[in-house]
C-alpha positions as CSV (number, residue, x, y, z in Angstrom):
1,K,133.9,115.4,73.7
2,F,132.5,117.5,76.5
3,V,134.8,120.2,77.3
4,F,133.5,122.2,80.6
5,T,134.3,125.6,81.2
6,G,132.5,126.3,83.8
7,V,130.5,124.7,87.5
8,R,127.8,126.7,89.8
9,Q,131.0,127.5,92.3
10,Q,133.8,129.0,90.5
11,G,136.8,127.0,92.2
12,S,135.1,124.0,92.7
13,V,135.4,120.8,91.2
14,L,132.9,119.5,88.4
15,Q,130.9,116.3,89.0
16,L,128.5,114.7,87.0
17,S,126.2,112.0,87.5
18,D,126.2,111.2,83.4
19,L,125.4,111.4,80.6
20,S,123.6,109.9,77.9
21,L,124.0,110.4,74.2
22,F,121.2,109.1,71.1
23,D,121.2,109.1,67.9
24,C,118.9,111.3,65.8
25,D,115.9,108.8,66.3
26,G,116.1,109.2,69.6
27,A,118.4,106.2,69.7
28,R,120.6,105.6,73.3
29,V,123.7,105.4,71.8
30,A,126.7,103.4,73.5
31,V,129.7,104.5,74.9
32,S,132.8,102.0,74.9
33,A,135.5,104.2,76.9
34,A,134.7,107.2,78.6
35,E,138.4,109.4,79.8
36,N,140.0,112.6,81.2
37,P,142.8,114.1,79.6
38,G,144.7,116.1,82.4
39,G,141.9,115.2,85.2
40,A,142.9,114.5,88.1
41,W,139.9,112.1,90.2
42,P,138.7,110.0,93.2
43,G,139.9,106.8,93.0
44,A,135.7,106.0,93.4
45,H,134.7,108.7,90.3
46,P,137.3,107.8,86.8
47,P,135.5,109.5,83.9
48,S,134.1,106.1,82.9
49,K,131.4,106.0,85.6
50,A,129.3,109.5,83.6
51,V,128.8,107.1,81.3
52,D,127.7,104.0,82.9
53,G,124.2,104.4,83.3
54,A,123.8,105.1,87.3
55,V,121.7,107.8,87.6
56,G,121.2,108.8,91.3
57,V,117.4,110.1,92.0
58,S,115.3,111.0,94.8
59,T,112.9,108.6,95.8
60,R,111.5,111.0,98.0
61,S,107.3,111.5,98.4
62,T,106.0,114.6,98.0
63,A,104.2,114.3,101.3
64,A,107.1,113.4,103.1
65,P,108.5,115.9,105.4
66,A,111.6,117.9,103.6
67,S,114.1,116.7,107.2
68,A,117.6,113.9,105.6
69,A,116.2,111.6,107.4
70,A,112.6,111.5,105.5
71,R,115.2,111.7,101.8
72,S,115.5,108.3,100.4
73,L,117.8,108.8,97.2
74,R,118.7,105.1,95.5
75,K,122.8,106.5,94.9
76,G,124.3,106.8,91.7
77,T,128.0,106.8,90.5
78,K,129.5,109.9,89.3
79,W,132.8,111.3,87.7
80,V,134.9,113.6,89.5
81,D,137.4,116.0,88.1
82,V,139.0,117.7,90.9
83,N,141.4,119.9,88.3
84,M,138.5,121.6,87.4
85,G,139.1,124.7,89.8
86,Q,142.8,124.6,89.4
87,R,142.6,124.3,85.0
88,G,139.5,125.8,84.6
89,H,137.8,123.5,82.3
90,A,137.4,119.9,82.5
91,I,137.6,117.3,79.6
92,L,135.6,114.3,79.0
93,L,136.7,112.6,75.9
94,V,133.9,109.9,74.9
95,T,134.6,106.9,71.9
96,L,131.3,105.3,71.0
97,R,131.1,101.5,70.8
98,T,130.0,102.2,66.9
99,P,130.4,105.3,65.4
100,A,126.7,107.4,64.7
101,P,126.3,111.2,64.6
102,L,125.0,112.6,67.8
103,G,121.3,113.8,67.6
104,A,121.0,114.8,71.0
105,Y,122.6,114.2,75.3
106,Q,121.4,114.6,78.7
107,L,123.9,115.2,81.0
108,S,122.7,114.6,85.4
109,T,124.4,116.1,87.8
110,A,125.3,115.2,91.1
111,N,122.8,114.4,93.8
112,D,125.5,115.4,96.7
113,S,127.3,119.1,95.8
114,P,126.0,121.6,93.4
115,A,128.1,123.9,94.1
116,G,130.6,121.0,91.3
117,D,127.3,121.0,89.2
118,P,128.3,121.7,85.4
119,V,126.9,125.1,83.5
120,S,129.2,125.7,80.6
121,W,130.5,123.3,78.3
122,A,130.8,123.0,74.4
123,V,130.8,120.0,72.3
124,Y,132.9,118.3,69.4
125,Q,132.3,115.9,67.1
126,D,135.4,114.7,67.9
127,A,139.2,115.0,69.9
128,R,140.1,118.0,67.0
129,P,138.9,121.5,69.2
130,H,137.7,123.0,65.7
131,Q,134.8,120.6,65.3
132,E,132.8,121.9,67.6
133,I,129.4,121.3,67.3
134,T,127.4,123.2,70.5
135,R,128.4,125.7,72.8
136,T,125.8,126.1,76.4
137,A,127.1,129.3,78.1
């Protein structure tokens, strides 16, 4: 369970392009489900999009001009919680396909609105709030 407690611009929605989980050997851990209890999202941006592995990346060459016309983005998917601004937190509850200890994780922010990038969160080993294993502020 990931509890996001802050975004770059307070009061904004939260958006996340990808959450990747890894075991203690660095192998990717498969996720079977993702939920956003108490959250709300536009139809195209449900919590499952945060764990689908589709990350938007910039393909702009360093030699290319910085204009919007010169940029090319491979479109990724994202999860959006529009309740983040009102509630002050957003929950992403992930279910692993097979139980495994979490060795590492990687968050990828969405590519269109930095105001919604997460800046603080806590990670729990299960859905119980007293099982916090790491906090980032």
